[in-house]
N, C-alpha and C positions, 0 to 999 in steps of 0.2 A: 512794410511798403509805405504806409501812411506816413511814418516818421521821415522817411526819405523825401517824400513830396513836401512835407512841412519844412524840412531843412532847406530844400531848393527854393521854396517861396521866400523864406526868411533871408537867404543869401541874396536873392534878387532885390528884396527890399533894402538890404544893407548897401548893395553896390549902387543901386539907383539913388538912394539918399545921399550917399557920398558924392556921386557925380553931380547931383543937384546942388549940394552945398559948396562944391568945388567951383561951380560957375557963378553962384550968387554971393558968396562970402570970400574975402581974401584975408590973408594974414593969419595972425594967431587965433582969431575967433573961429577960423575954419576948423582948427584942431579941437577947440572946445566944443563946438556944435557936433563934430564928428564923435567926440568922446561921449557926449550925451546920447547920441543915437545908438552907439555901440552898447552902452550900459542899459539902455531901454530895450533894445532888441534881445540882448542876452537874458534880461529878466523875463520878457514875454515868451521867449523860446522855452525857457525853464518851466514856466507855468503851463505850457502846452505839452512839453516833452514828458514830464513826470506822469500825468494821467494816461498819455498814450502808451507809455512803456508798461504801466500797470495792466493795460489790456492785452499785452503779449502773453503768450502761454509759456511761462518759464518754470521749470521744475524746482529750481533752488533759488534761494534769495541771493546767493552770490552771483548767479547768472544775471539776474535782474539788475543788481548794482553794477556789474561789469558793463553791461550793455548801456545803461544810463550814463555811466561816467564816460564811456567812448563817445556816445552821441553828444553830450554836452561839451566835451573837449574839442571834438571835431568842429562843431559849430562855433565855439568861442574862439578857437584858433583862426578859422577863416574869417570871422567877423572882425576880430581885432586887427588882423594883419592885411586885409585886402587893400586898404587905403595905402598903406606903406609900400606894398608890392607894386600897386598901380603907379604910385608916384616914382618909385625907384626905377622901374623898368621902362615906363612909357615917357615920362616927362624928363627924366635925367636931370632934375633940378634940385640941388642940395638945399637951397633956401626954403623951397616949399616943403621939402622933407623935414627940415628943422622946425618949421612952423607947426607941422603935424605932430612931431614928437613933443615939442614944448607945450603945445595946447593940450 
């Protein structure tokens, strides 16, 4: 339960930081700043998710590894692709999409 709340908080941080950089920075630098934010939040989430996963009561180490991998994959997928999905489906602007991908 705590891991789910932590994931939601980190996704809110990622989305709000993307929206802030989108309004303050234009061009290729927007993609660079977004990439730095994605990398930083991935690292911070991993630093928090590993100890929280160790607190869970898992009988086997395989179960622990499986749940940790699922949590990390879910967060990394959402974190890395939320800016692209937002730009693709709301803005419909291919030049801004290219700037995000190139950056």
